[in-house]
N, C-alpha and C positions, 0 to 999 in steps of 0.2 A: 695041698688041696688040689683037686683036679680042675682042669679047665672045662669050659662049656662052649659049644658052638652057638652063637647068638647073632641075630641081626636086629634085635630090639632090647629093651631093658630086661635085666635079669637080677634077681635078688638072692643073696646068700643069707640064709637064716641060721639062728642059733650059734652065732660066733661068740667065742669068749672075748673078754677084753684083751686088747692088744693092738699092735700096729700091723697093717696089711698093705701090700703093694698090688696094684691091679695093672696087669700088663697084657697086651695082645700077644698071642703065641701062634705058632704054626700048628699043624695037625698032630705033631709029635710032642707038643708042649714046650718047644724052644721059644724063648722070648723074642719078640720082634722089636728092634731098636726104634724108639720114638723119633718121629720127624725125619725118617730116612726112607728114601724111595725103595719100594719093593716091586718085584716083577712077578706076575702071576703065571701059572702054567699055560694059560690060554692067550698070553701075549699082552695082557693089560698091565697097568702100573698104578701104584697108589702109595700113600704114606699114612701112618697113623699118628694122630696128634690129640692134644687136649685143648679144651676151651681156654681162652685167655684168663690168666689168674688162677687156674687150677693146677694141681699136680696129682700124680697117681698114688700118693700115699694117703692112707686113711687110718686114723686112730680111733679105736672104739673103747670107750670107758663106761662100762655099764653102771658104775657107782655114781657117776655124775649125771648121766643122761641116757635115755634109751633111744635118742634120736639116731637114725641110721646114718652112716657115712655114705657119701655119693661120689662116684667118679664117672665122668662121661668121656668115653673114647670115641674119636671120630676118624673114619677112614675117608681120606680125600683122594678120589680117583683122578689121575692125570690123563689116563687113556683107558677106555673100556675095550674089551675084545669085541670083535664083530658078532660073536655068539651071545653077547650079553646086552649090548647097547646099540641103539639106532640114533642117527643124527637127524636133526630137524632145523629148519630155518623159519623166520617170520619176516615178511616184507611189510615195512611201515611206510605208507604214503602220507605225505603232508600236503594239505590244501590250505591256501590262504585266500579269503574272500574279503574284498572291501566293497561295502554297499551292495553285496550280493554278487559281485563279479570277481573273477580270478584276478589276483594282484600279488605283488611282492611287498614285503615289509623290511624295515631296517633292522629288525631284531633277529637273534639267533634262537632256534627252537631245538628242544631235546625231547627224547622219550625214554622211559625206563621200562624194562621187562621184569616183571615180578612173579614170584610164586606166593600162593596163599598158605599161611601157616595154620596149624590146628586151631589156634585161638581166633582165627579170622583176620589177623593182621597180615600185612604184605611184606615180603622180603625182597629187596632189590637185588636182581641177579646181574644186570648189566645196563648201561646207559649209552645211547647213541645220539649223535648230532643229526638232526633231520635236514633234508633238502627241500626248500620251498617248492611246492607244486611238482614234486618228484618223489622217488621211492628209494629207501635204503634197506638193506637186508641185514638182519641180525642172525649170526651163526653161533655155533657152539651149544645149541639146544638139543633136546631129545630125551629119551628115556629107556628104561629096561625093556628087553624083548617081552612082548605080550601085554604091555601096559600103554595106556595113553597118557599124555601130559597136557595139562592146562596151564597156560601162562596168562598174565594180565599186563596189558600195555597201557600206561598212563603218560600224559605229557608232563615233563619235569623242567625244572630250571637246571643250570649248569652244575648244581650241587646235588642232584638227585631228589629234590623236593617236589612234590606234586603241585603244579601251578593251579589246578582246579580248586585247591583249598586256599589259594592266595587271593584275597579280595582286590589287591593292587594290580593283578594281572589284567591287562586291558582288552584281552580277546575273549570271546565266547568260545568255549571248547566243546566239541562234540565228537563222537566216534570212539572214545576210549572204551575198553572192555576186555573180554577174555578171548583167547585164541587157543583152540585145542588141536593138537597134532597127534598123529598115531604112526605106527610103523608103516602102514599102507598109505598114509597121507602126511608126508613129512614137511610139506611147505604150507605154512599158514600165512595169512595176510590180514591187514587191518588198515583203515584210513582214518586219520585224525584231521579234523577241520578246525581252523581258527577263523572266526569272523569278527569284523569290526566295522563300525560306521564312521564315516568321515564326511564332513560337509564339503561339497564341491565349491571351489572358489568361484565367486560371481564376478564377471568382468563388468565394471561400470563403464558406461559410454564416456569416452574421452572428450572433453570440451574442446571445441575448435577455438583456436586463438582468434580474438577479434581482429579482423583485417582493417587496417587504417586505410581510408580512401587515398588513392595515389595522388600525390600533389603534382600538378602540372608544372613542369619546369618553367621558371621565370624567364621570359624572353628579354633579351638585352634591350635596354632603353634607347640605345643608339638607333636611329632610324636608318633602315636599310636604304642604300642609295640605288636609284633606278639605273638601268643600263644607259638610259638617255642622259641622266644627270652626269654620268662619268665621262661623256664625250666632251672634249675640250671645246669651248666656245671661241669663235674667231670674230675679229672686228671687221673683216672684209665682207663684202656683200656676196662674193662668190662662194658658193657652198662646195665643200670638199666632195669629190666624186668617190663613191663607194665602189669597191671591187665588185665586178659582175653587174653593175647597174649600167646597162648599155643605153638606156633612154637618156640619162643625163649626159653621157659622153657624146651622143649624136647631136643633142641640142648645143653643146659647147662647140663642137666642130662646125656646126652650121653657123653659129654666131661668129666664130672666128673667120669662116669663109666670107660671110657678109661684110665683116669688118675689113677684110683684105680687099674685097671688091670696092668698097667705099673709099678706102685709102688709095687704091689704084685710080679710081675715077677722079679723085681730088687732085692727084699728081698730074693726070692727063689734062685736066682743065687748066691747071696753072701753066703747063707748057704751051697750050694753045693761046692763052692770053699773052704770054711772053712773045710768041711768034707774031702775033698781030701787031704788037707795038713795033 
């Protein structure tokens, strides 16, 4: 049976019952080994594989069923040639707002880059960890020459699940959506914002401790002695002379002089009486 050049589904009709093997071949009909890296003439590389659980053997038994056999061959390109594929990037900016103002949170945030399938579902291509109030760049994107590529960016948890579908996720998410890149505009960008409300802590006025009235220290019951009381009392009639008190000293000297004169006069009088006798 001859091979065909295809890039989409192809059907072989009117086959008799039997077992068939479906293989990818080169242009000369030589089979290409499955799951082995191949190099193309223009510098690209790829390998051919089957979906998990499938094999390339198909048995057709028309006596039992007319259901067709199916084999799906997939070429996984490791590197496209420059003439075939262009590279693109997407910048994902993450903003976190608390009560409407930029903030940081204790959580770790992720985003997934998806492609939309024909049935409208999304296929996860890659997931990245986001930086709060900053930007990360997703590489390894792009498409064939002459075609545009549309990607979809959604916030995810660490396992690739979309958090916007999780009612337990405490942040309001906005900004998710599609990003289209082309050969002429290979750098796309998107901003995802998380918002949450948090009550500001209210500071209650601290109560001043009640100040107790200061107690006046108890004065000793012993009566303080006056300076005058501490002076020793004497039984003599003569007062002690204080240092520097010249008045009392003069009086005393005067009294002593008078006493001396009187004593002298008394002696002189006695001598005169004796002489008369």
